[in-house]
N, C-alpha and C positions, 0 to 999 in steps of 0.2 A: 258715604262719601264718594261722590262721582270723580271720575278722572280729572275733568275741569276744574273742579274745586280743588283737588290735589296739586294741580299745577299751578293755580292762580296763587296758591299757599307758598308753593316753592319758589315761585318768581318774587313774591313780597319779600320771602327771607333773604333770597340773593342781593336783592336792591337794600335791604336794612343790613346786612353784612358789608357791602360795598361802601355805603354810606358811613358806617362805624369805622371802617379803614380810612377813608378820606379825612373824617374828622380827626382822627387819632394822628394821622399825618401832618395834618395843617396845626395841631395842638404842638406836636412834638418839634416841627421846625419853624413855625413861625413865633409861638408863645417866648422862646428865650430871647429872641431877637427883638420882640416888642418895644422895649423903651428906645432902641436906635431906630426902628421904623417910624415911630411916632415922633421922635427928636427930627429927622430927616423930613418927613412929611410936613411939619410945623417952620421949615425953612431954616433949620440950625444944621449947618454944614460940618461933617467931621473934619478935623484937620488934616493936612496931608503929611504923613510920615516922611521923615528925612530920607533923602535918596541914599541908596546902598552905595559906599564906596566901590566896591567890586562886585561884579557878578558871580556867580559860583562857577559859571562856565570859564571866566578868566583865572581861576585859581589853577596852578599846576597839580596834577593828580598823577599817579601811578596807575598805569593799566597794563594787561598781559598782553594787549595789541600795540603795534608800533603806532605812532601817531602821525608819521610822516613816510613817505616812501624812502628818502634816505636812510630813515632808522630801519626799515625793512630790509633793504639791501645790505647794512650792514649787519643786521642781525642774523641773515641766513646766507651762509658763504655759497659760492657758486659750485656747482657741481663739479667735481674734478674726476677728470678721466684718466687712469692710469695705462701707460703703453706697454 
């Protein structure tokens, strides 16, 4: 077997491996959604979900860091120098 034949075979094996990965990726990502894709492609629009009453960023939450400069000033007392 010559060097050119060997490299030719290696090249084809790489292309086959790349094609297998691409096909497997397509199957794993598109196949579960195929019914929804087909429904949307034929003009059946998904209903819009009800809007959320409050966003997650609006909810009060506890944090180790102060949220406002006023809270920071209250949390850290001023440096006191004793005479």
